[in-house]
N, C-alpha and C positions, 0 to 999 in steps of 0.2 A: 099449295102456295103458288099463285099465278100472278106475279107482278112483272109486267113487261113494259118496255118502252123502246125507243130507238134513238140512235145517234143521228141528229139532224145535220150537224156539221162539226168539224174539228179545227182547232186553232193552235198556232204556235207563235212564239215571239222571241226577240232578242233584247237584252238590256240596252237602254238608250237614255241619254241625257235630254230631258224634255222641259224641265222647269228650273229656272235660274235659282241657284242657292239651295237646291234640293238634290238628294241623292238620285242616282239613275233608277229606272224601273223598266220591267218587261211586261207591264200590264197591257200595253197595246199589242194585240195579237192580230195575225192575218190568217185567213182561211187556208187550210192545208188539205189538198185533195189527194186522192189515191190511198194506197195502203200505207199506214204509218206503223213503225216499230215502237214497241213500248217496253222499257226496261223497268227495273225496280225503282227508279227515280222519275219515271214519267216518259212522255213521248221523247224519243232520242234527239229530235231536232228542236226541242223547246228548251229555253234557258230562263234562269231567274237571276235577278240582280243581287239580292241580298239573301244568301242561303241561311242566314241565322233566323229569318222569319218567314221565308218562302221556300217552297220546294222541299226536297229531301224525301226519304221513304214514307213518312207519315202524311205527306202532302204531295204525293207524286202527281196526282191528276185532280184538277178542279172541274167540276161539272155544274152546269147551271140549267135549270128547267126553262126552256124557251117560252113556256106558258106565262112565266112571270113578267115578261117584258110588256105585255098589255097593261099590267098594273102601273108600271113606271111611265108608260106613255100617257096614261090617264092622269097620273099624279103630276107629271112635269111635261105638259104638251109642247112647251116651247123647245124642248130638247128631244122630241120624238125620234129624230134621226139617229140619235145615239143608242136608243133602247131597242136594239136588234141583236140576234144571236152573235156572240163574240164581243158584245159591247162592254162586258164587265171583266174582260181578261180571262175568261174561262177557256179551258182546253176542249171541253166537250159541251156542246149544246144539245140537249135532249128534248124529247117530246114523249109524254105518256105517263109520267109520274112526277110528283113533287115531294118535298120533305115529309109531308104528312102521310105519304104512302109507304114510307120506309123506316128502318130502324138502324140505330148504331150497330155496327158489326155485320150488317147484311153483306153477303158475298154475291157479286154479280159477275156474269160472263158477258163478253162482247168480242166477237171474232174468236181469237185463240187466247185472249187475255182474261184473267180472273182478278177481280179487284174487290177490296173490302172497304166499306164506309168507315172512316176513322174519326171524322169530326166535321162540324160545320165550318163555314168560313167566318173569320173574325175580321171585319172590314177595318181599313185604316185610311188615313188622310189621302193616300195615293188614289183611292177611288174618287174622292172629291175632286182632285186635280184632273184626273183622267176624264171625268164627265163634265167638268166645269160647273159642278153643282156642290157648293160648300156644305150642303146638308145631306148629301147622298149616303155617306157612311153611317150617319146616325139613323136615317130612315131604313137603311139596309138592315141594321141590327134590330131596330124596333119592330119591323114587320116580320122578321124571321125568314125573309126571302133571300137567304144568303147563298143557296147552293151548298155543296159539301165537297169534301176531299176523299179521295181513295188512296189507300196503300195498295201496291201491286203484289198479289200473291203468286201469280203465274205470268211470267213475261211472254210476250207474243206480239200479235199485230191486230189492228182493227181498221175500219174505214167508215166514212159516213154511210148511213143506211143500214149498218149492222144493228141487230136487235140487242137490247140490254135486258137481261133476264136475271131475276133474283133466284139464285140456286140454293142458298142456305140462309137461315135466319136464327143465329145463335142467341140473340138478345131481344126476343119479342116484346118484352116489357118496356123497352127504352125507345119509344118513338122518336125519330130524328127531329121532327119539328119541335117536340116538347123539350128535347135536350138542348137544342139551339136556344130556345127561349129561356131555359134554365141558366144557360151560360151567361146571359146578359141580364138576368133578374137580380137586382141589388138586394131583394128581400127573399131570396130563395130559402126554403126550409132547410136548415142545417142537416137534417137527416137525409134529405134527397141529395144534397151536395156531398155528403160523406159516401153515400152509396155510389154515386157517379165517380168519385175519386178512386174507387176500388174496382171499377169496371175495366177489365183487361183489354177489351176490344176498343176502348176509347184511346185516342192518341195521348201520349204522355203529357204534353203541355196542357191539354184540357183537364186531365186528371189532377195535375198540380194546381190548376186554377180552382177546381172544385174542392180540393183539399183546403185551400185558403178560405173558400166561401163556407166551409163547414164550421168555421169560427164565427159565432154571431156578432162579434165585435169588428170583424174585418170589413173594410170599406175600400172598394176598388176605384182607382182613379183612371178613367178612360180618356181624359181630355187630350193627352198627348197623342195617343193612338188615333183618335178620331179627327183631331184638328192639326196634327203635325207640329 
């Protein structure tokens, strides 16, 4: 197994009030240079506004393939300046692999840190506000170009330029891109949903969501999440 990429840049942020009548957000990140320390809940200098839906051990680090930004610049050329590494509030901008090259549960090393892919990103209305594009979150989930989250298995440090290497693949049958598309598929095969609901390497909130989707009568309402 030889899956490698590298860290292009790293980003951290603080919660801030940006939109009148809306809750604060830490989606606006700034580039962080030098060696960064990583704990079980992410880069130690990074913060989240609402820990009930962001951050925590299962979403300690968000990574986004920098290759995807070309797609967004083509799709929304009037906002091209936004679609650069760090533009979606990720902690890690990478180059070398995307969702289709990886699997849920993959364990990666970078610097002295070991991380495990726990879930894809589930976009919300804050992404629309941050990019000033009211359709951004919907396009994000439709394309499956969401990036993904890591849980931290071994605390340590890393820096821009470090190599990202897949060192273990416990779930080779569960391609990350396919699982992300499954999460947002309203007509997902109930058998697939049931199997994913029992996948230990998958973050608990996604296992719970797939358990609901295993019921053929279940209909998920995403309007509040996507539109605020």
